[in-house]
C-alpha positions in Angstrom: 6.1 14.1 26.4 3.2 11.8 26.1 0.6 14.4 27.0 -2.2 15.1 24.5 -3.7 18.6 24.1 -6.6 17.2 26.2 -4.3 16.1 29.0 -2.7 19.5 29.0 -6.0 21.3 29.1 -7.2 19.1 32.0 -4.0 19.7 33.8 -4.2 23.4 33.4 -7.7 23.5 34.7 -6.6 21.5 37.8 -3.7 23.9 38.4 -6.0 26.9 38.1 -8.7 25.4 40.4 -6.0 24.4 42.9 -4.5 27.9 43.0 -7.9 29.5 43.3 -8.8 27.4 46.3 -5.4 27.7 48.1 -5.3 29.3 51.5 -3.9 32.8 52.1 -0.5 31.5 53.4 0.1 29.2 50.4 -1.1 31.9 48.0 1.4 34.4 49.5 4.2 32.0 48.7 3.0 30.5 45.4 2.2 33.7 43.6 1.2 33.7 39.9 4.8 34.6 39.0 6.0 31.4 40.7 3.4 29.0 39.3 4.2 26.7 36.4 1.8 26.2 33.5 0.6 22.7 32.5 3.0 22.7 29.6 5.9 23.7 32.0 5.0 21.0 34.4 5.0 18.4 31.6 8.4 19.6 30.5 10.0 19.7 34.0 8.7 16.3 35.0 10.0 14.2 32.1 11.7 11.0 32.9 12.1 9.4 36.3 11.7 11.7 39.3 12.0 10.6 42.9 8.7 11.4 44.7 7.9 11.4 48.3 4.5 9.6 48.7 2.3 9.7 51.7 -0.3 7.1 52.5 -2.6 6.6 55.5 -2.6 3.8 58.0 -5.8 2.2 59.3 -5.6 4.4 62.5 -5.0 7.6 60.4 -1.3 8.0 60.7 0.5 9.3 57.6 3.5 7.3 56.3 5.9 8.8 53.7 8.6 7.2 51.6 10.4 7.7 48.3 9.4 6.1 45.1 10.5 6.3 41.5 7.8 8.4 39.8 6.9 9.2 36.3 4.6 11.9 35.0 2.4 10.4 32.3 -0.6 12.0 30.6 -0.7 14.7 33.2 -0.7 12.3 36.2 2.0 11.1 38.6 2.5 7.4 38.6 4.7 5.1 40.6 5.0 1.4 41.5 6.1 -0.9 44.3 5.9 -4.5 45.4 2.4 -6.0 45.7 3.0 -6.8 49.3 4.6 -3.4 50.2 3.0 -1.5 53.1 2.4 1.5 50.7 0.5 -0.5 48.2 -1.5 -2.4 50.8 -2.5 1.0 52.2 -3.6 2.3 48.8 -5.6 -0.8 48.0 -7.7 -0.2 51.1 -7.4 3.6 51.5 -6.6 5.3 48.2 -6.0 8.8 49.6 -2.5 9.8 48.7 -0.2 12.9 48.5 3.0 13.0 46.5 5.7 15.7 46.1 8.6 16.2 43.8 11.2 18.7 45.1 14.4 20.1 43.6 16.1 21.9 46.5 14.4 25.3 46.9 14.0 25.8 43.2 11.1 23.6 42.2 8.2 21.8 44.0 5.2 19.9 42.6 2.7 18.5 45.1 -0.5 16.6 44.4 -3.3 15.4 46.6 -5.8 12.9 45.4 -6.6 9.2 45.0 -4.5 6.4 43.7 -5.8 4.0 41.3 -3.9 0.7 41.1 -2.9 -0.9 37.8 -0.9 -3.9 36.6 2.5 -2.7 35.6 3.0 -5.8 33.4 -0.6 -5.6 32.0 -1.9 -3.5 29.1 -2.8 -0.6 31.4 0.8 -0.4 32.5 2.5 -0.4 29.0 3.5 3.3 28.9 4.5 3.2 32.5 6.6 0.1 32.0 8.2 1.6 28.9 9.1 4.7 30.9 10.8 2.5 33.5 12.7 0.6 30.8 13.8 3.8 29.2 15.2 5.0 32.4 16.8 1.8 33.8 17.9 -0.3 30.8 20.7 2.2 29.9 21.9 2.1 33.6 21.4 -1.6 34.5 21.1 -3.4 31.2 18.8 -6.3 30.5 19.0 -7.5 34.1 16.5 -4.8 35.0 13.8 -6.0 32.6 14.3 -9.6 34.0 14.1 -8.3 37.5 10.9 -6.2 36.7 9.2 -9.2 35.2 10.1 -11.4 38.2 9.1 -8.7 40.7 5.6 -8.3 39.1 5.0 -4.9 40.7 1.7 -3.0 41.1 1.5 0.5 39.9 -0.4 3.5 41.2 -1.7 6.5 39.1 -2.7 9.5 41.2 -5.9 11.2 40.1 -5.2 14.6 41.6 -7.9 16.7 43.2 -5.3 19.4 43.9 -1.9 20.2 42.4 0.4 23.0 43.4 3.6 24.0 41.7 6.4 26.4 42.8 9.3 27.5 40.6 11.8 29.9 42.3 12.6 31.5 39.0 9.0 31.5 37.9 7.4 29.8 35.0 7.8 30.5 31.3 
């Protein structure tokens, strides 16, 4: 876990604010006994997690798709090609939603704004290392060479809302 005590405090405040502002239907499903704490979110989202990310087209249509996601310092991060539709959308319209789901046992959903960063630059060092930690054991040095050649752009979601659901509850 890379989260500092400040990251965890900020994340817990976000989770509490989000739960307090949830509508009656969502609150009837995600009761306090099914919510995860900030620490539990950090523990459950270690390593690479496939996220479904939604962006918005110029005419307001949502587009979703899977990405390799990483939870770093209390924020979901992902990357893609610079010329991908997803990243072109986020460069112009940074509104984004992302979900990580494990069957009907776990769900983490964020809504917010994506800030783009250079994966191969200084701002992307922890993200890049998380990718290398995941893919080097699986694909070997070819992955690092591919990553360098691909020169991807990253996105860090600054969440305005975050909802968690754990079937067996937190704690």
